[in-house]
C-alpha positions, 0 to 999 in steps of 0.5 A: 270761851271767846268771854275770857279772851276778852278778858284775858286780852283787856286785863293783859292790856290794862296791865301793859298800860299800868308798866309803861305808866310806871316806867314813864313816871320813873323815867320821868324822874330819872329826868327831874332829878338829873336836872336838879343835880345839873341846877343845884351844881350851877347854884353851887357854882354861882355861890362860891365865886359870890366869895371869889368875886368879893374877893376881886373887888377887894383886892382890885381896891387895894391895887389902886390904893397901893397905886395912891400910897407909891403916887403919896409917896413919889410925887407929893413926897419929893415935892414936899421934900423940895418946898422944904429945901427952897425954905431952908436956903430962903432962911438962910439968904439976905438978899431980898432978890433971892429971897424973892426968888426963892419965894417964887419957886415955893409958890410954884410948888404950892400950887402944885401940891394943891393940884395934886392933893385935890386929884388924889383925894378925887381918886381915893373916893372908895365909891370910884375905886369900886369898879376896878375890882369888876374887871377882875371879878367878872375874869373870876367867874369866867374862869371858874364856869370855863374848869366847870366844863359846862359852857366856854366864856369869851371874856372881854372887859375894856374897863380903864376907868374906875365906874361907880359902886352902884354901877359896878355891883350891879353889872356884875349882878347882872353878868350872873343872872344871865351865865346862869340862865344860859346854863339852865336853859339855854344849852348852849355850849359858848358865850361872849361877854363884852363890857366897854366904857367910853366917855359916860357911857357903859356898853355890856355886850352878851351872846351864847348860841343856846337855843333861844326863846322868843322874848315877846311870848307872855310867860316865858320871860322868867324871872332872871329875865325879870331880874335883870330888866329890873337892874338896869332900869333901876341904873336908868340904863337900856335892854335890846334882846335879839333872841333866835334858834341860832342863839340870844344877844344881850346889849345893855346900855348905861350913863355912867357919871362920875359922883 
C-alpha cells in the first residue's frame, strides 16, 4: 500500500512539474512574442521616419535655395540694374570728367558684384546646404517618437549655419541609433537631445532616464553601441558615455571644417 502511495505521489509530482514547465514555457514565449512585437513597432517607426527625414533634408535644402534665389533677384539683380543705368549714362556723356565719375561708380558696383557672386557660389555648394535639413529631420523624428507615446523627447537643435553632408548624415544616423537603444533596452520614459554648433565644434548631448548599463563590462555593448562608436571614429570625433541606474548620457564632440 505504501509503495502505491509513493508511486502516486511521485507521478503527481512529475505531472505537476511538467505542467509547471509547460506554463513557464508558455508565459516565456508570450513574453518573447510581446517583446518581438514591440521591437517590430520600433523598427516600423524608424523606417517610417527614414522617408520623412529624407523629405526634411530636401526641404531644408529647398528653403536655402529659395533664399539664395531671392538674393540673386533682389541683391545681384539690383546691382546689375544700377550698373546698366550708369553704363547708359556714360555713353551719353561727352565731358571726360563726368565719364570718369560714372566709370568709377561702375567699377565700385563691379567689385560689389564680384563679392556677392563669390559668397553665393560658396553657399550654393550642395554639400554645405544639406546641413540645414539636419535640424528639421531630427525634429520630425523626435515628434514621431513623442506621438507614438513610447518615449517623451525634448529636442534642442541650435545649428545656425550649414554642417557638411558627411557630418550631417552620420549625426542623424547616430541619433536614430540612440533613440533605438533607448526604446529597446533602457525602459526609459524621458530623453533629451541637444545639438549645438559653436565655431567649428559640433556637440551632441543625449540623455535618458532609463535603467542604464555597465559600459565597462564586456559583452554588454551591443551592435547599436558599436555602430555609434564606429560613426564617431569615422568623423574623427570623441565619444563619452556615462551610465548608471538613473540613466545614460552620451556626449559626442566633432570638429566640422568647411568644405
